[in-house]
C-alpha positions in Angstrom: -0.6 24.8 47.0 -1.7 26.6 43.8 -3.9 29.0 45.8 -1.0 29.7 48.2 1.3 30.6 45.4 -1.3 32.8 43.8 -1.7 34.6 47.1 2.0 35.2 47.2 1.6 36.9 43.7 3.3 34.1 41.8 1.5 33.2 38.6 0.4 29.6 39.0 -1.5 27.0 37.0 -3.0 23.9 38.6 -3.1 20.8 36.4 -4.9 17.7 37.5 -2.9 14.5 37.1 -6.0 12.8 35.7 -6.0 15.2 32.8 -2.5 14.2 31.6 -1.3 10.9 33.1 -2.8 8.0 31.0 -2.4 4.5 32.3 -3.6 0.9 31.8 -6.3 -0.5 34.0 -4.2 -2.4 36.6 -5.7 -0.7 39.6 -3.4 0.1 42.6 -0.3 -0.6 40.4 -1.2 0.9 37.0 1.5 1.3 34.3 1.6 4.6 32.4 1.0 4.7 28.6 4.0 6.7 27.9 3.4 8.3 24.4 -0.2 9.2 25.2 0.9 10.8 28.5 3.7 12.7 26.8 1.3 14.0 24.2 -1.0 15.3 26.9 1.9 16.9 28.8 3.3 18.7 25.8 -0.1 20.2 25.1 -0.7 21.4 28.7 2.2 21.5 31.2 4.9 22.4 28.7 2.8 25.4 27.4 1.6 26.5 30.9 5.2 26.4 32.3 6.4 29.1 29.9 4.9 31.8 32.1 3.5 30.0 35.2 4.5 27.7 38.0 2.6 24.5 37.3 1.3 22.7 40.4 0.3 19.1 39.9 -0.3 16.1 42.2 1.3 12.8 41.8 0.5 9.1 42.2 -2.8 9.0 40.2 -3.7 8.7 36.6 -6.7 7.8 34.4 -7.4 5.0 31.9 -8.5 5.7 28.3 -12.0 5.0 29.5 -11.8 7.7 32.2 -11.4 5.5 35.3 -9.1 6.8 38.0 -6.1 4.6 38.8 -3.1 4.7 41.2 0.5 4.1 40.2 1.6 2.0 43.2 4.8 2.1 45.1 7.0 4.9 43.9 4.1 6.5 42.1 5.1 10.1 43.1 8.6 9.6 41.7 7.1 8.0 38.6 4.8 11.1 38.1 7.8 13.4 38.4 9.8 11.3 35.9 6.9 11.2 33.4 6.4 15.0 33.6 10.2 15.7 33.3 10.5 13.4 30.3 7.3 14.7 28.7 8.4 18.4 28.9 12.1 17.6 28.3 13.1 19.1 31.7 16.7 20.1 32.4 16.4 18.6 36.0 14.1 16.8 38.3 14.3 17.4 42.1 13.0 14.9 44.6 12.5 16.4 48.0 12.5 14.1 51.1 13.6 14.3 54.7 17.3 13.3 54.4 20.1 15.2 52.8 20.4 13.0 49.8 21.7 9.5 49.1 23.8 8.5 52.1 26.6 6.0 52.8 24.4 4.1 55.2 20.7 3.9 56.2 20.2 6.4 59.0 17.5 4.1 60.5 20.3 1.5 61.0 23.4 3.6 61.7 23.9 7.3 62.5 27.0 9.0 61.2 26.8 8.4 57.4 28.1 10.7 54.7 26.1 12.3 51.9 27.1 11.3 48.4 27.6 14.4 46.2 26.8 12.5 43.0 26.0 9.1 41.7 25.7 7.4 38.3 22.3 6.1 37.3 23.5 2.5 37.5 24.9 3.0 41.0 21.7 4.6 42.3 19.7 1.8 40.8 21.9 -0.8 42.5 21.5 1.0 45.8 17.7 1.0 45.4 17.7 -2.7 44.5 19.7 -3.6 47.5 17.6 -1.7 50.1 18.1 2.1 49.8 14.7 3.7 50.2 15.3 7.3 49.1 15.1 6.7 45.3 13.1 3.9 43.6 15.0 4.1 40.3 12.6 1.9 38.3 10.0 4.6 38.7 12.3 7.3 37.3 13.2 5.2 34.3 11.7 7.8 31.9 14.1 10.4 33.1 17.0 8.0 33.0 16.3 7.0 29.4 16.5 10.7 28.4 19.5 11.4 30.6 17.7 14.0 32.7 19.6 14.6 36.0 17.8 13.8 39.2 18.7 15.8 42.4 17.6 14.5 45.8 17.2 17.3 48.4 16.1 17.7 52.0 12.9 19.7 52.4 13.8 20.4 56.0 17.3 21.7 55.1 17.0 23.3 51.7 20.4 24.9 51.9 22.0 21.5 51.5 22.9 20.8 47.8 21.7 17.1 48.0 22.8 14.3 45.7 23.0 14.6 41.9 22.1 11.3 40.1 22.9 11.4 36.4 25.5 11.4 33.7 27.6 14.2 35.2 28.4 12.2 38.4 32.0 11.9 39.4 33.3 8.5 38.1 35.8 6.7 40.3 35.6 2.9 39.8 36.6 0.7 42.7 35.3 3.1 45.4 32.7 1.8 47.8 29.9 4.4 47.8 27.4 3.0 50.3 26.5 0.2 52.7 22.9 -0.9 52.1 20.7 -3.5 53.8 17.5 -5.5 53.4 15.8 -7.2 56.4 13.2 -10.0 56.6 15.2 -12.4 54.5 15.5 -16.2 54.5 18.7 -17.9 53.5 18.3 -21.4 52.0 21.3 -23.8 51.6 21.0 -26.8 49.2 23.6 -29.5 49.6 23.7 -31.7 46.5 26.0 -34.8 46.6 25.7 -35.3 42.8 27.1 -32.1 41.3 25.7 -33.1 37.9 22.1 -32.4 39.0 22.9 -29.2 40.9 22.2 -26.8 38.1 18.9 -28.3 37.1 17.7 -28.4 40.8 18.8 -24.8 41.4 17.2 -23.5 38.2 14.0 -25.4 38.8 13.7 -24.1 42.4 14.4 -20.6 41.3 11.6 -20.8 38.7 9.3 -22.2 41.3 10.0 -19.2 43.6 9.6 -16.7 40.8 6.2 -18.2 39.8 5.0 -17.6 43.3 6.2 -13.9 43.3 9.3 -14.7 45.5 12.3 -13.2 43.8 15.7 -14.8 44.4 17.8 -11.9 45.4 21.2 -13.4 46.0 23.0 -16.6 45.1 26.3 -18.1 46.3 27.8 -21.2 44.7 29.3 -23.8 47.0 31.6 -26.7 46.3 28.8 -29.1 47.3 25.7 -27.1 46.5 24.3 -23.6 46.4 22.9 -21.0 48.8 20.4 -18.3 48.0 18.3 -15.6 49.7 14.7 -14.7 49.3 12.2 -12.4 51.1 10.8 -14.4 54.0 7.4 -16.0 53.3 5.1 -18.6 54.7 5.2 -20.2 51.2 8.8 -21.3 51.5 8.2 -24.7 53.3 5.8 -25.8 50.5 8.1 -24.6 47.7 11.0 -26.7 49.2 9.0 -29.9 49.1 9.4 -32.6 46.5 13.0 -32.0 45.8 15.3 -34.9 44.9 15.7 -37.1 48.0 19.5 -36.8 47.8 19.3 -33.0 48.4 19.9 -31.8 52.0 18.2 -28.5 52.8 19.2 -26.0 55.5 17.0 -22.9 56.1 18.1 -19.8 58.1 15.3 -17.4 58.8 15.5 -13.9 60.4 18.4 -13.0 58.1 19.4 -9.6 56.7 21.4 -8.9 53.5 24.1 -6.2 53.8 25.7 -4.9 50.6 28.5 -2.7 49.5 27.7 -0.7 46.4 30.1 1.1 44.0 31.1 1.0 40.4 33.5 -1.9 39.7 34.0 -3.0 43.3 33.1 -6.6 42.6 36.3 -7.0 40.6 38.4 -5.7 43.4 39.6 -8.7 45.5 41.0 -6.4 48.2 37.5 -5.0 48.8 36.0 -8.4 49.3 38.8 -9.4 51.7 38.4 -6.3 53.8 34.7 -6.7 53.9 34.9 -10.4 55.0 37.4 -9.5 57.8 35.1 -6.7 59.0 32.0 -8.9 59.0 33.5 -12.1 60.5 34.7 -10.2 63.5 31.2 -9.9 65.0 28.5 -11.0 62.7 28.3 -14.8 62.0 28.1 -14.5 58.2 25.6 -16.9 56.5 26.5 -16.4 52.8 28.3 -14.0 50.4 27.4 -13.1 46.9 28.9 -11.0 44.1 27.3 -12.8 41.1 24.5 -10.4 40.2 26.3 -7.2 39.4 29.8 -5.7 39.0 28.7 -2.9 41.3 27.9 -4.7 44.5 29.1 -7.4 47.0 26.4 -8.8 49.3 26.5 -10.8 52.6 23.8 -12.5 54.6 24.0 -12.2 58.4 21.6 -12.8 61.3 19.1 -9.9 61.5 20.1 -9.4 65.1 23.6 -8.6 63.9 22.6 -6.1 61.2 23.5 -2.9 63.1 27.0 -4.1 64.2 27.7 -5.4 60.7 26.8 -2.1 59.0 28.8 -0.3 61.6 31.9 -2.4 61.0 31.7 -2.2 57.3 31.1 1.6 57.3 34.0 2.1 59.6 36.2 0.0 57.4 35.4 1.7 54.1 34.7 5.3 55.2 37.7 6.1 57.4 39.0 8.7 54.9 36.2 9.6 52.6 37.1 11.3 49.3 35.8 14.9 49.6 35.2 15.0 45.8 32.6 12.2 46.3 31.4 12.5 49.9 30.2 15.3 52.2 29.2 15.3 55.8 25.5 14.7 56.1 25.3 17.3 58.8 27.6 20.4 59.0 30.8 19.6 60.9 29.7 16.1 61.7 32.3 13.3 61.7 31.9 9.5 62.1 31.4 8.5 65.8 34.0 6.5 67.7 33.4 2.8 67.9 31.4 1.4 70.8 30.7 -2.2 71.7 27.0 -1.7 71.4 27.1 -0.1 68.0 25.2 3.0 66.9 21.8 1.4 66.0 18.7 3.5 66.3 15.0 2.6 66.4 12.7 3.0 63.4 12.0 6.5 62.1 9.2 7.5 59.7 9.6 6.5 56.1 10.5 9.6 54.1 7.7 11.5 52.6 8.4 12.5 49.0 7.8 15.6 47.0 9.2 16.6 43.7 9.9 19.5 41.4 10.5 19.6 37.7 12.9 22.3 36.4 
């Protein structure tokens, strides 16, 4: 890339990531040492960028002892965030193969809208609940400094993309996206003695966490509790040795579908509309809005994922606010309903690139 730019008569400087990104020694998922990295960036990239285009690879770093490391999932975004924070950039651009953050996953449903802007918290919630475009934990350095992040489509550079940052349009109570996570297992605990429910639920949650199985969603029931975790062969063993009075029901092959938007969990009308849209076709297994004021989540059979997303998307994006949403493709509108839904097969996971401004 640096050589190509030079050939095009653009003054360029190549900087190796291993010269500036300093990490600990957790190989394959190394954590950056922020202040040492920032010091290196300010002595190199910040100075070179005054009169040159700086080209630098992502995803790798080096320990204090000089051993090369990799940053793990989201490592390219993390590199961009580190560089942006280290040089006090005015903007970070992440280039992928979609137009920006969308109102639904295009691998599940065609016809979504592009979000013109999002707050950091909303983007983080979308990522937590299954959106793949932006892994916000990896761009935490940029978020801490309030640096805007713009997501753009490298195949359609004329599209303005989605702005994530403090300048996003704020309209609480508006559903911004329908996200989804597959490969989930829903576990129902029925406890006749409500006095022991809390201790059993907390003990089981701790047991799952110790085995690296994060409890994603929880729903309290009059006679127990339901929760969802990523499916794992460890689950049967972890459910053993519970109090003999506890009855357990396990539903595998589940998917979690979530509505995301600032303040929507406090809007009873949104929950009611969502429940009606889901119950029509989906066979809901649980509902949860306990984790965040920005989301409402539902568990459905994985086989019903496409039709659930379609029904929710049709319910909440009939008349999208043009200040918040734009058509993902020029002149495109939401398709008409069909009995089969609009599911599509898997498409390649987006390949990321980035640019610091």
